[in-house]
C-alpha positions as a LaTeX table, in Angstrom:
\begin{tabular}{lrrr}
\hline
Residue & $x$ (\AA) & $y$ (\AA) & $z$ (\AA) \\
\hline
Met1 & $-47.53$ & $-112.80$ & 270.31 \\
Lys2 & $-50.22$ & $-115.47$ & 270.20 \\
Arg3 & $-49.36$ & $-116.15$ & 266.58 \\
Leu4 & $-45.68$ & $-116.52$ & 267.52 \\
Phe5 & $-46.24$ & $-119.16$ & 270.21 \\
Arg6 & $-49.08$ & $-121.05$ & 268.49 \\
Pro7 & $-46.86$ & $-123.61$ & 266.65 \\
Ile8 & $-44.73$ & $-124.31$ & 269.76 \\
Tyr9 & $-45.48$ & $-127.48$ & 271.72 \\
Leu10 & $-43.52$ & $-128.60$ & 274.80 \\
Gln11 & $-42.64$ & $-132.28$ & 274.70 \\
Lys12 & $-42.70$ & $-135.01$ & 277.34 \\
Arg13 & $-38.88$ & $-135.08$ & 277.52 \\
Phe14 & $-38.80$ & $-131.45$ & 278.65 \\
Phe15 & $-41.35$ & $-132.00$ & 281.43 \\
Ile16 & $-39.43$ & $-135.05$ & 282.68 \\
Ala17 & $-36.17$ & $-133.07$ & 282.81 \\
Leu18 & $-37.90$ & $-130.12$ & 284.52 \\
Thr19 & $-39.53$ & $-132.41$ & 287.08 \\
Leu20 & $-36.17$ & $-133.97$ & 287.92 \\
Val21 & $-34.57$ & $-130.54$ & 288.42 \\
Ile22 & $-37.45$ & $-129.34$ & 290.62 \\
Gly23 & $-37.23$ & $-132.54$ & 292.66 \\
Gly24 & $-33.52$ & $-131.95$ & 293.04 \\
Phe25 & $-34.10$ & $-128.42$ & 294.39 \\
Leu26 & $-36.50$ & $-129.87$ & 296.98 \\
Ile27 & $-33.90$ & $-132.42$ & 298.04 \\
Ser28 & $-31.25$ & $-129.64$ & 298.24 \\
Tyr29 & $-33.05$ & $-128.24$ & 301.31 \\
Met30 & $-31.87$ & $-131.38$ & 303.12 \\
Val31 & $-28.56$ & $-131.66$ & 301.24 \\
Pro32 & $-27.31$ & $-128.06$ & 300.75 \\
Asn33 & $-24.20$ & $-129.19$ & 298.80 \\
Leu34 & $-26.45$ & $-130.15$ & 295.83 \\
Phe35 & $-27.81$ & $-126.63$ & 295.37 \\
Gly36 & $-24.93$ & $-125.31$ & 293.21 \\
Thr37 & $-24.98$ & $-128.37$ & 290.96 \\
Leu38 & $-28.73$ & $-128.09$ & 290.48 \\
Lys39 & $-28.47$ & $-124.41$ & 289.54 \\
Leu40 & $-26.00$ & $-125.43$ & 286.83 \\
Leu41 & $-28.31$ & $-128.15$ & 285.60 \\
Phe42 & $-31.22$ & $-125.68$ & 285.47 \\
Val43 & $-29.15$ & $-123.26$ & 283.38 \\
Ile44 & $-28.18$ & $-126.12$ & 281.02 \\
Leu45 & $-31.87$ & $-127.04$ & 280.72 \\
Leu46 & $-32.75$ & $-123.48$ & 279.72 \\
Leu47 & $-29.87$ & $-123.35$ & 277.23 \\
Leu48 & $-30.96$ & $-126.63$ & 275.63 \\
Leu49 & $-34.49$ & $-125.26$ & 275.38 \\
Cys50 & $-33.22$ & $-122.14$ & 273.61 \\
Val51 & $-31.00$ & $-124.18$ & 271.26 \\
Asp52 & $-33.95$ & $-126.42$ & 270.45 \\
Ala53 & $-36.09$ & $-123.39$ & 269.66 \\
Leu54 & $-33.36$ & $-121.95$ & 267.41 \\
Leu55 & $-33.01$ & $-125.25$ & 265.54 \\
Leu56 & $-36.72$ & $-125.56$ & 264.85 \\
Phe57 & $-37.77$ & $-121.94$ & 264.38 \\
Ala58 & $-34.71$ & $-119.89$ & 263.39 \\
Ser59 & $-33.16$ & $-122.21$ & 260.78 \\
Lys60 & $-34.21$ & $-122.05$ & 257.13 \\
Gly61 & $-35.34$ & $-125.65$ & 256.97 \\
Lys62 & $-38.88$ & $-126.88$ & 257.36 \\
Val63 & $-41.05$ & $-129.97$ & 256.95 \\
Asn64 & $-43.40$ & $-130.33$ & 253.98 \\
Gly65 & $-46.32$ & $-132.75$ & 253.79 \\
His66 & $-48.96$ & $-133.73$ & 251.28 \\
Arg67 & $-51.91$ & $-136.10$ & 251.43 \\
Met68 & $-52.70$ & $-138.13$ & 248.28 \\
Leu69 & $-56.28$ & $-139.36$ & 247.92 \\
Pro70 & $-57.97$ & $-141.50$ & 245.26 \\
Asp71 & $-60.67$ & $-139.86$ & 243.16 \\
Lys72 & $-63.30$ & $-141.90$ & 244.99 \\
Leu73 & $-63.49$ & $-144.43$ & 247.78 \\
Ser74 & $-65.00$ & $-147.91$ & 247.57 \\
Asn75 & $-67.73$ & $-148.64$ & 250.08 \\
Gly76 & $-67.06$ & $-151.59$ & 252.38 \\
Asp77 & $-63.45$ & $-152.05$ & 251.17 \\
Glu78 & $-60.06$ & $-151.04$ & 252.51 \\
Asn79 & $-59.00$ & $-147.92$ & 250.58 \\
Pro80 & $-55.35$ & $-146.76$ & 250.70 \\
Val81 & $-54.52$ & $-143.15$ & 251.60 \\
Glu82 & $-50.91$ & $-141.94$ & 251.24 \\
Ile83 & $-49.04$ & $-139.11$ & 252.94 \\
Lys84 & $-45.68$ & $-137.86$ & 251.67 \\
Ile85 & $-43.39$ & $-136.00$ & 254.11 \\
Val86 & $-40.12$ & $-134.23$ & 253.20 \\
Asn87 & $-37.55$ & $-133.13$ & 255.84 \\
Gly88 & $-35.95$ & $-129.85$ & 254.75 \\
Tyr89 & $-33.89$ & $-129.40$ & 257.96 \\
Leu90 & $-30.12$ & $-129.91$ & 258.16 \\
Phe91 & $-30.60$ & $-132.46$ & 260.95 \\
Pro92 & $-32.82$ & $-135.54$ & 261.43 \\
Val93 & $-36.24$ & $-134.96$ & 262.95 \\
Gln94 & $-38.89$ & $-137.09$ & 264.55 \\
Val95 & $-42.30$ & $-136.50$ & 263.00 \\
Ser96 & $-45.75$ & $-137.16$ & 264.36 \\
Val97 & $-48.54$ & $-137.07$ & 261.76 \\
Ile98 & $-52.15$ & $-136.40$ & 262.74 \\
Asp99 & $-54.50$ & $-136.40$ & 259.78 \\
Glu100 & $-58.00$ & $-134.98$ & 260.16 \\
Ile101 & $-59.90$ & $-137.83$ & 258.56 \\
Pro102 & $-63.69$ & $-137.65$ & 258.02 \\
Phe103 & $-65.88$ & $-137.84$ & 261.12 \\
Gln104 & $-67.73$ & $-140.87$ & 259.72 \\
Phe105 & $-64.77$ & $-143.10$ & 260.64 \\
Gln106 & $-64.76$ & $-141.94$ & 264.30 \\
Lys107 & $-61.02$ & $-142.52$ & 264.63 \\
Arg108 & $-59.86$ & $-140.53$ & 267.66 \\
Asp109 & $-56.39$ & $-142.05$ & 268.03 \\
Phe110 & $-54.89$ & $-141.49$ & 264.57 \\
Asn111 & $-51.15$ & $-140.89$ & 264.86 \\
Ile112 & $-48.20$ & $-141.91$ & 262.68 \\
Arg113 & $-44.70$ & $-141.58$ & 264.16 \\
Ser114 & $-41.39$ & $-141.88$ & 262.34 \\
Thr115 & $-37.87$ & $-140.46$ & 262.00 \\
Leu116 & $-36.64$ & $-138.65$ & 258.88 \\
Gly117 & $-33.02$ & $-137.97$ & 258.04 \\
Ser118 & $-31.84$ & $-134.61$ & 256.75 \\
Gly119 & $-33.19$ & $-133.93$ & 253.26 \\
Lys120 & $-34.99$ & $-137.28$ & 253.20 \\
Ser121 & $-38.59$ & $-138.01$ & 252.29 \\
Lys122 & $-40.90$ & $-140.84$ & 253.28 \\
Leu123 & $-44.23$ & $-142.13$ & 252.06 \\
Phe124 & $-46.73$ & $-143.28$ & 254.66 \\
Ser125 & $-49.87$ & $-145.25$ & 253.89 \\
Tyr126 & $-52.96$ & $-146.13$ & 255.91 \\
Gln127 & $-56.28$ & $-147.80$ & 255.15 \\
Leu128 & $-59.83$ & $-146.49$ & 255.48 \\
Arg129 & $-62.95$ & $-148.64$ & 255.26 \\
Pro130 & $-66.07$ & $-146.52$ & 254.71 \\
Thr131 & $-69.45$ & $-148.07$ & 255.48 \\
Gln132 & $-71.72$ & $-145.36$ & 254.09 \\
Arg133 & $-72.06$ & $-143.90$ & 250.62 \\
Gly134 & $-71.84$ & $-140.14$ & 250.20 \\
Val135 & $-69.29$ & $-137.33$ & 250.34 \\
Tyr136 & $-66.51$ & $-137.54$ & 252.95 \\
Gln137 & $-64.66$ & $-134.39$ & 254.05 \\
Phe138 & $-60.93$ & $-134.57$ & 254.86 \\
Gly139 & $-59.55$ & $-131.71$ & 256.96 \\
Thr140 & $-56.09$ & $-130.35$ & 257.72 \\
Leu141 & $-52.93$ & $-132.44$ & 257.64 \\
Asn142 & $-50.97$ & $-131.74$ & 260.86 \\
Ile143 & $-47.29$ & $-132.65$ & 261.25 \\
Phe144 & $-45.27$ & $-132.13$ & 264.45 \\
Ala145 & $-41.48$ & $-131.96$ & 263.98 \\
Val146 & $-39.11$ & $-132.66$ & 266.89 \\
Ser147 & $-35.35$ & $-132.01$ & 266.82 \\
Pro148 & $-32.75$ & $-134.45$ & 268.29 \\
Ile149 & $-32.87$ & $-132.50$ & 271.58 \\
Gly150 & $-36.58$ & $-133.31$ & 271.88 \\
Phe151 & $-37.75$ & $-130.52$ & 274.18 \\
Leu152 & $-39.96$ & $-128.71$ & 271.65 \\
Ala153 & $-42.10$ & $-129.61$ & 268.67 \\
Lys154 & $-43.05$ & $-127.32$ & 265.82 \\
Lys155 & $-46.47$ & $-127.79$ & 264.31 \\
Tyr156 & $-46.92$ & $-127.63$ & 260.53 \\
Ser157 & $-50.46$ & $-127.47$ & 259.22 \\
Phe158 & $-51.22$ & $-128.05$ & 255.56 \\
Glu159 & $-54.62$ & $-126.94$ & 254.36 \\
Asn160 & $-55.07$ & $-130.06$ & 252.32 \\
Ala161 & $-58.84$ & $-130.23$ & 252.75 \\
Ala162 & $-60.63$ & $-132.36$ & 250.20 \\
Glu163 & $-64.03$ & $-133.90$ & 249.52 \\
Val164 & $-64.03$ & $-137.50$ & 248.31 \\
Pro165 & $-67.20$ & $-139.37$ & 247.26 \\
Val166 & $-67.75$ & $-142.93$ & 248.46 \\
Tyr167 & $-69.21$ & $-145.11$ & 245.70 \\
Pro168 & $-70.48$ & $-148.70$ & 245.76 \\
Ser169 & $-67.70$ & $-151.25$ & 245.94 \\
Phe170 & $-65.97$ & $-150.75$ & 242.58 \\
Leu171 & $-62.81$ & $-152.42$ & 243.94 \\
Gln172 & $-64.67$ & $-155.72$ & 243.84 \\
Leu173 & $-65.16$ & $-155.37$ & 240.08 \\
Gln174 & $-61.57$ & $-156.26$ & 239.21 \\
Lys175 & $-61.37$ & $-158.98$ & 241.86 \\
Tyr176 & $-64.51$ & $-160.84$ & 240.79 \\
Asp177 & $-63.93$ & $-160.08$ & 237.13 \\
Leu178 & $-60.78$ & $-162.21$ & 237.28 \\
Ile179 & $-62.54$ & $-164.92$ & 239.27 \\
Ala180 & $-65.47$ & $-165.27$ & 236.87 \\
Phe181 & $-63.23$ & $-165.54$ & 233.80 \\
Ser182 & $-60.45$ & $-167.70$ & 235.20 \\
Asn183 & $-59.98$ & $-171.29$ & 236.21 \\
Arg184 & $-59.73$ & $-170.43$ & 239.92 \\
Leu185 & $-63.46$ & $-170.56$ & 240.59 \\
Asn186 & $-63.32$ & $-173.37$ & 243.13 \\
Gln187 & $-60.96$ & $-171.35$ & 245.34 \\
Tyr188 & $-63.75$ & $-168.87$ & 245.97 \\
Gly189 & $-66.66$ & $-171.29$ & 246.35 \\
Leu190 & $-67.61$ & $-171.27$ & 242.68 \\
Lys191 & $-68.08$ & $-174.62$ & 241.04 \\
Lys192 & $-68.13$ & $-175.84$ & 237.47 \\
Ile193 & $-71.60$ & $-176.80$ & 236.27 \\
Arg194 & $-72.10$ & $-179.62$ & 233.78 \\
Arg195 & $-73.97$ & $-178.24$ & 230.80 \\
Ile196 & $-77.40$ & $-179.82$ & 230.34 \\
Gly197 & $-78.44$ & $-179.93$ & 226.68 \\
His198 & $-77.69$ & $-177.07$ & 224.31 \\
Thr199 & $-78.60$ & $-173.44$ & 224.15 \\
Leu200 & $-80.65$ & $-172.37$ & 221.18 \\
Glu201 & $-78.38$ & $-169.77$ & 219.62 \\
Phe202 & $-77.00$ & $-171.16$ & 216.35 \\
Glu203 & $-73.58$ & $-169.91$ & 215.24 \\
Gln204 & $-72.52$ & $-171.72$ & 212.04 \\
Ile205 & $-72.23$ & $-174.98$ & 210.07 \\
Lys206 & $-68.67$ & $-176.27$ & 209.84 \\
Asp207 & $-66.72$ & $-179.34$ & 208.72 \\
Tyr208 & $-66.74$ & $-182.23$ & 211.13 \\
Val209 & $-63.46$ & $-182.77$ & 212.97 \\
Leu210 & $-62.51$ & $-185.54$ & 215.34 \\
Gly211 & $-63.96$ & $-184.78$ & 218.75 \\
Asp212 & $-67.11$ & $-182.95$ & 217.61 \\
Asp213 & $-70.37$ & $-184.17$ & 219.11 \\
Ile214 & $-71.96$ & $-186.52$ & 216.57 \\
Arg215 & $-75.40$ & $-185.44$ & 217.82 \\
Asn216 & $-74.80$ & $-182.08$ & 216.12 \\
Ile217 & $-74.33$ & $-183.54$ & 212.64 \\
Asn218 & $-76.38$ & $-181.63$ & 210.06 \\
Trp219 & $-77.52$ & $-184.40$ & 207.70 \\
Lys220 & $-78.94$ & $-182.06$ & 205.06 \\
Ala221 & $-75.68$ & $-180.14$ & 204.78 \\
Thr222 & $-73.77$ & $-183.44$ & 204.83 \\
Ala223 & $-75.81$ & $-184.72$ & 201.86 \\
Lys224 & $-75.19$ & $-181.55$ & 199.86 \\
Arg225 & $-71.45$ & $-181.38$ & 200.51 \\
Gly226 & $-70.76$ & $-185.09$ & 200.45 \\
Gln227 & $-68.86$ & $-184.91$ & 203.75 \\
Leu228 & $-69.81$ & $-184.69$ & 207.38 \\
Met229 & $-70.98$ & $-181.24$ & 208.49 \\
Val230 & $-71.94$ & $-180.26$ & 212.05 \\
Asn231 & $-73.92$ & $-177.44$ & 213.61 \\
Gln232 & $-71.95$ & $-175.21$ & 215.96 \\
Tyr233 & $-73.72$ & $-173.48$ & 218.81 \\
Gln234 & $-72.70$ & $-170.76$ & 221.21 \\
Asp235 & $-73.99$ & $-169.55$ & 224.54 \\
Glu236 & $-77.08$ & $-167.46$ & 224.21 \\
Lys237 & $-76.15$ & $-163.81$ & 224.49 \\
Ser238 & $-77.91$ & $-160.50$ & 224.98 \\
Gln239 & $-80.17$ & $-161.90$ & 227.69 \\
Pro240 & $-81.62$ & $-159.17$ & 229.96 \\
Ile241 & $-80.24$ & $-159.46$ & 233.51 \\
Tyr242 & $-82.01$ & $-157.20$ & 236.01 \\
Ser243 & $-80.96$ & $-156.58$ & 239.60 \\
Val244 & $-84.09$ & $-155.71$ & 241.59 \\
Ile245 & $-83.26$ & $-154.10$ & 244.92 \\
Asp246 & $-85.77$ & $-153.91$ & 247.75 \\
Lys247 & $-85.05$ & $-150.66$ & 249.58 \\
Gly248 & $-87.77$ & $-150.99$ & 252.19 \\
Arg249 & $-87.19$ & $-151.14$ & 255.92 \\
Val250 & $-86.15$ & $-154.81$ & 255.91 \\
Met251 & $-82.92$ & $-153.81$ & 254.12 \\
Lys252 & $-81.88$ & $-151.33$ & 256.82 \\
Met253 & $-80.46$ & $-154.07$ & 259.08 \\
Pro254 & $-76.67$ & $-153.63$ & 259.56 \\
Phe255 & $-74.00$ & $-156.33$ & 259.53 \\
Asn256 & $-70.31$ & $-155.56$ & 259.99 \\
Gly257 & $-70.96$ & $-151.85$ & 259.52 \\
Leu258 & $-72.83$ & $-152.17$ & 256.20 \\
Ser259 & $-76.59$ & $-152.32$ & 255.78 \\
Leu260 & $-78.18$ & $-155.12$ & 253.77 \\
Leu261 & $-78.93$ & $-152.52$ & 251.11 \\
Asp262 & $-75.21$ & $-151.73$ & 250.77 \\
Tyr263 & $-74.39$ & $-155.42$ & 250.38 \\
Ala264 & $-77.07$ & $-155.66$ & 247.67 \\
Ile265 & $-75.71$ & $-152.55$ & 245.94 \\
Asn266 & $-72.16$ & $-153.93$ & 245.89 \\
Ala267 & $-73.37$ & $-157.26$ & 244.52 \\
Thr268 & $-75.46$ & $-155.49$ & 241.85 \\
Leu269 & $-72.44$ & $-153.57$ & 240.63 \\
Val270 & $-70.31$ & $-156.71$ & 240.33 \\
Ile271 & $-72.95$ & $-158.94$ & 238.71 \\
Ser272 & $-73.82$ & $-156.19$ & 236.21 \\
Asn273 & $-70.19$ & $-155.97$ & 235.17 \\
Ile274 & $-69.88$ & $-159.74$ & 234.76 \\
Ala275 & $-73.15$ & $-159.92$ & 232.81 \\
Leu276 & $-71.87$ & $-157.30$ & 230.37 \\
Lys277 & $-68.58$ & $-159.19$ & 229.98 \\
Lys278 & $-70.64$ & $-162.31$ & 229.24 \\
Gln279 & $-72.33$ & $-160.36$ & 226.41 \\
Asp280 & $-75.64$ & $-160.10$ & 228.30 \\
Lys281 & $-77.65$ & $-156.95$ & 228.90 \\
Ala282 & $-77.42$ & $-155.55$ & 232.44 \\
Gly283 & $-80.04$ & $-153.38$ & 234.07 \\
Met284 & $-81.49$ & $-152.58$ & 237.49 \\
Phe285 & $-84.26$ & $-150.89$ & 239.40 \\
Ser286 & $-85.33$ & $-150.53$ & 243.02 \\
Phe287 & $-88.69$ & $-150.57$ & 244.74 \\
Ser288 & $-90.43$ & $-149.96$ & 248.03 \\
Asp289 & $-93.82$ & $-148.20$ & 247.79 \\
Lys290 & $-92.97$ & $-147.30$ & 244.18 \\
Ile291 & $-90.53$ & $-148.26$ & 241.44 \\
Glu292 & $-87.44$ & $-146.03$ & 241.22 \\
Asn293 & $-83.84$ & $-145.83$ & 240.00 \\
Arg294 & $-84.60$ & $-147.64$ & 236.76 \\
Val295 & $-81.78$ & $-148.45$ & 234.35 \\
Ala296 & $-83.03$ & $-150.36$ & 231.31 \\
Ala297 & $-81.01$ & $-153.47$ & 230.44 \\
Asp298 & $-78.51$ & $-152.70$ & 227.68 \\
Arg299 & $-74.98$ & $-153.48$ & 226.50 \\
Arg300 & $-73.80$ & $-149.97$ & 225.62 \\
Ser301 & $-70.33$ & $-148.87$ & 226.69 \\
Ser302 & $-71.65$ & $-146.33$ & 229.19 \\
Gln303 & $-73.92$ & $-148.85$ & 230.95 \\
Met304 & $-71.61$ & $-149.49$ & 233.92 \\
Asn305 & $-71.13$ & $-145.79$ & 234.62 \\
Leu306 & $-74.89$ & $-145.29$ & 234.48 \\
Ile307 & $-75.48$ & $-148.16$ & 236.92 \\
Leu308 & $-72.71$ & $-146.92$ & 239.24 \\
Glu309 & $-74.14$ & $-143.39$ & 239.41 \\
Thr310 & $-77.64$ & $-144.76$ & 240.01 \\
Leu311 & $-76.46$ & $-147.02$ & 242.83 \\
Tyr312 & $-74.54$ & $-144.13$ & 244.43 \\
Asn313 & $-77.79$ & $-142.28$ & 245.15 \\
Leu314 & $-79.75$ & $-145.31$ & 246.38 \\
Asp315 & $-80.96$ & $-145.26$ & 249.98 \\
Thr316 & $-83.38$ & $-147.17$ & 252.18 \\
Asn317 & $-86.61$ & $-145.88$ & 253.65 \\
Phe318 & $-88.79$ & $-147.16$ & 256.47 \\
Ile319 & $-91.75$ & $-148.05$ & 254.25 \\
Glu320 & $-92.97$ & $-151.61$ & 253.83 \\
Ser321 & $-92.20$ & $-152.74$ & 250.30 \\
Asp322 & $-95.15$ & $-153.20$ & 247.92 \\
Phe323 & $-94.60$ & $-156.42$ & 245.95 \\
Ser324 & $-97.90$ & $-155.99$ & 244.11 \\
Arg325 & $-96.59$ & $-152.79$ & 242.57 \\
Leu326 & $-93.40$ & $-154.65$ & 241.65 \\
Tyr327 & $-95.43$ & $-157.34$ & 239.86 \\
Val328 & $-97.49$ & $-154.76$ & 237.94 \\
Asp329 & $-94.37$ & $-152.87$ & 236.85 \\
Val330 & $-92.56$ & $-156.03$ & 235.72 \\
Lys331 & $-95.58$ & $-157.21$ & 233.75 \\
Arg332 & $-96.00$ & $-153.82$ & 232.11 \\
Asn333 & $-92.38$ & $-152.94$ & 231.28 \\
Leu334 & $-90.46$ & $-156.21$ & 230.83 \\
Asn335 & $-91.77$ & $-157.84$ & 227.68 \\
Gln336 & $-88.77$ & $-160.13$ & 227.08 \\
Arg337 & $-88.10$ & $-163.07$ & 229.39 \\
Ser338 & $-85.39$ & $-161.88$ & 231.78 \\
Leu339 & $-83.32$ & $-163.04$ & 234.71 \\
Leu340 & $-84.48$ & $-161.09$ & 237.78 \\
Leu341 & $-82.14$ & $-161.10$ & 240.77 \\
Leu342 & $-84.38$ & $-159.90$ & 243.61 \\
Tyr343 & $-82.47$ & $-158.70$ & 246.68 \\
Thr344 & $-84.80$ & $-158.64$ & 249.67 \\
Asn345 & $-85.15$ & $-160.21$ & 253.11 \\
Phe346 & $-87.72$ & $-162.45$ & 254.80 \\
Glu347 & $-87.51$ & $-163.19$ & 258.49 \\
Thr348 & $-90.68$ & $-165.30$ & 258.92 \\
Met349 & $-92.96$ & $-167.55$ & 256.89 \\
Asp350 & $-95.81$ & $-165.10$ & 257.45 \\
Ala351 & $-93.78$ & $-162.36$ & 255.77 \\
Leu352 & $-93.16$ & $-164.67$ & 252.80 \\
His353 & $-96.78$ & $-165.81$ & 252.46 \\
Arg354 & $-97.95$ & $-162.20$ & 252.16 \\
Gln355 & $-95.73$ & $-161.72$ & 249.10 \\
Leu356 & $-95.66$ & $-165.24$ & 247.68 \\
Pro357 & $-98.56$ & $-164.82$ & 245.19 \\
Tyr358 & $-96.75$ & $-161.90$ & 243.53 \\
Leu359 & $-93.45$ & $-163.77$ & 243.40 \\
Val360 & $-95.13$ & $-166.81$ & 241.82 \\
Ala361 & $-96.83$ & $-164.57$ & 239.24 \\
Ile362 & $-93.49$ & $-162.93$ & 238.32 \\
Ala363 & $-91.78$ & $-166.34$ & 238.06 \\
Lys364 & $-94.32$ & $-167.46$ & 235.44 \\
Gln365 & $-93.00$ & $-164.92$ & 232.93 \\
His366 & $-89.38$ & $-164.52$ & 234.03 \\
Leu367 & $-86.61$ & $-166.47$ & 235.69 \\
Leu368 & $-86.79$ & $-165.14$ & 239.24 \\
Val369 & $-84.02$ & $-165.61$ & 241.81 \\
Val370 & $-85.00$ & $-164.49$ & 245.32 \\
Ile371 & $-81.91$ & $-163.55$ & 247.33 \\
Phe372 & $-82.25$ & $-163.06$ & 251.08 \\
Phe373 & $-79.95$ & $-163.14$ & 254.07 \\
Glu374 & $-78.92$ & $-165.26$ & 257.00 \\
Asn375 & $-78.80$ & $-163.47$ & 260.32 \\
Thr376 & $-75.14$ & $-164.18$ & 261.14 \\
Glu377 & $-75.37$ & $-162.58$ & 264.59 \\
Leu378 & $-78.31$ & $-164.83$ & 265.41 \\
Asn379 & $-76.30$ & $-167.84$ & 264.22 \\
Ser380 & $-73.39$ & $-166.89$ & 266.47 \\
Phe381 & $-75.70$ & $-166.39$ & 269.44 \\
Ala382 & $-77.39$ & $-169.78$ & 268.90 \\
Ile383 & $-74.13$ & $-171.74$ & 269.21 \\
Glu384 & $-72.94$ & $-170.03$ & 272.40 \\
Lys385 & $-72.94$ & $-172.11$ & 275.57 \\
Ala386 & $-76.08$ & $-171.44$ & 277.61 \\
Glu387 & $-75.59$ & $-171.16$ & 281.36 \\
Thr388 & $-79.01$ & $-170.00$ & 282.58 \\
Val389 & $-82.63$ & $-170.89$ & 281.87 \\
Gln390 & $-83.09$ & $-167.45$ & 280.31 \\
Gln391 & $-80.24$ & $-168.07$ & 277.88 \\
Ile392 & $-81.66$ & $-171.49$ & 276.96 \\
Phe393 & $-85.01$ & $-169.88$ & 276.20 \\
Glu394 & $-83.40$ & $-167.14$ & 274.08 \\
Gln395 & $-81.30$ & $-169.63$ & 272.12 \\
Thr396 & $-84.37$ & $-171.76$ & 271.45 \\
Ile397 & $-86.12$ & $-168.76$ & 269.94 \\
Ala398 & $-82.99$ & $-167.97$ & 267.89 \\
Glu399 & $-82.88$ & $-171.53$ & 266.52 \\
Lys400 & $-86.56$ & $-171.25$ & 265.61 \\
Phe401 & $-85.86$ & $-168.17$ & 263.48 \\
Ile402 & $-82.85$ & $-169.88$ & 261.85 \\
Tyr403 & $-84.96$ & $-172.93$ & 260.99 \\
Glu404 & $-87.70$ & $-170.70$ & 259.60 \\
Lys405 & $-85.23$ & $-169.29$ & 257.07 \\
Lys406 & $-84.68$ & $-172.82$ & 255.75 \\
Leu407 & $-88.45$ & $-173.32$ & 255.52 \\
Ile408 & $-88.67$ & $-170.15$ & 253.42 \\
Val409 & $-86.11$ & $-171.59$ & 250.98 \\
Asn410 & $-88.11$ & $-174.83$ & 250.68 \\
Glu411 & $-91.37$ & $-172.95$ & 250.16 \\
Leu412 & $-89.93$ & $-170.86$ & 247.34 \\
Arg413 & $-88.36$ & $-173.86$ & 245.63 \\
Lys414 & $-91.66$ & $-175.73$ & 245.91 \\
His415 & $-93.16$ & $-173.04$ & 243.67 \\
Gly416 & $-90.28$ & $-173.28$ & 241.17 \\
Ile417 & $-88.53$ & $-170.10$ & 242.31 \\
Gln418 & $-84.72$ & $-170.07$ & 242.43 \\
Thr419 & $-83.36$ & $-168.97$ & 245.83 \\
Ile420 & $-80.13$ & $-167.90$ & 247.48 \\
Leu421 & $-79.90$ & $-167.85$ & 251.27 \\
Thr422 & $-76.55$ & $-166.28$ & 252.05 \\
Lys423 & $-74.48$ & $-164.58$ & 254.68 \\
Pro424 & $-74.25$ & $-160.85$ & 253.93 \\
Glu425 & $-70.49$ & $-160.95$ & 253.42 \\
Glu426 & $-70.83$ & $-163.86$ & 250.94 \\
Leu427 & $-73.62$ & $-162.27$ & 248.90 \\
Thr428 & $-71.52$ & $-161.24$ & 245.91 \\
Ile429 & $-69.76$ & $-164.55$ & 245.41 \\
Asn430 & $-72.98$ & $-166.56$ & 245.82 \\
Thr431 & $-74.80$ & $-164.34$ & 243.33 \\
Ile432 & $-72.03$ & $-164.81$ & 240.76 \\
Asn433 & $-72.17$ & $-168.56$ & 241.35 \\
Lys434 & $-75.94$ & $-168.65$ & 240.74 \\
Tyr435 & $-75.64$ & $-166.53$ & 237.58 \\
Leu436 & $-72.93$ & $-168.79$ & 236.12 \\
Glu437 & $-74.97$ & $-171.86$ & 237.06 \\
Ile438 & $-78.05$ & $-170.50$ & 235.28 \\
Lys439 & $-76.00$ & $-169.67$ & 232.18 \\
Ala440 & $-74.37$ & $-173.10$ & 232.17 \\
Arg441 & $-77.71$ & $-174.89$ & 232.44 \\
Gly442 & $-79.24$ & $-172.81$ & 229.71 \\
Leu443 & $-82.20$ & $-171.79$ & 231.90 \\
Ile444 & $-82.36$ & $-168.42$ & 230.18 \\
\hline
\end{tabular}
């Protein structure tokens, strides 16, 4: 019996009609002439309830549903999820869809409502934005079908459970890939850099044509051939580009649902892809109290998959990062001059001065770019209107910390270290901009 009544759900329309009939019976004590009419209405209500039950449960039709998921979700991005519903009844139905999405999203009010004609199908789509990497568990897909009478709903449950991994933001790869190799750079904050001098990679000697730079004329080849010959150069390629990710406690700070580590991971994935497209070697490693997650810089076809899988398993810890160990490892293992994109965070000058000797030592052998973050919440708080002495005091302290970030930038540049101070959400685009600037200036 329990199994028989389990899919039956009384609807709001039925309770409204029943309440009106009950109220009418109460009024009939004062107006006896209404009693016969109300008895008729009550019988009609019961008949409609029975007809509704026959339509939903005794007919051969039914509602079918299926959830369609991507193979993996992209962390920090809007990921589409589709649900297809088919109405197999001989009459139109109203459907209410409740999908059991993973608990990590904490969505308690998920509900999609629509009307489907007889024999019709409809495709619904909704967006999910995960903020943590890992495996997400989808549960049952529940669909409630309501006939035109609207007194009852029949529940259909589809055991469409699935596990979907959430990877670093691979959706950004295509977006920034197009940006970096198109002429739309200025729309996204990227600017063209005037090339200073020439890179050192020689390509070929060719005949001089109008428009060639006369400074590239090869006089020895010109004398041999009896006509002007010029040297042709190309951008230096196969330069090692390493993303170095600090996974100590300073990278645990969250902004807009993502930790600083997740922003660094997403930027690493994108810049590695662009470096490979630019014919450079892409690699990465992380550090805190030890060096981990090492992927040697290379240009092989499987390099992006290797970096993606390595980033998937990356996580922060609450240990203070050891920059001396980073320096020793770089000196021991990186023999070729490389571009090191160091993702970390400094909040005070004291924190920088403790690590500055190691950063200066690394910068002597490699081109080091220190990337750290603005505290956007602190910036928003500092510009709010202060109404009390306490708020003035707090905003003064906030402005002090904001100013100290600028002092950190100046201190690093004073020692010849490239820097990027960026908002977390602008990390990827600013890192691409710096990489393209370095390539254009021939610094590596």
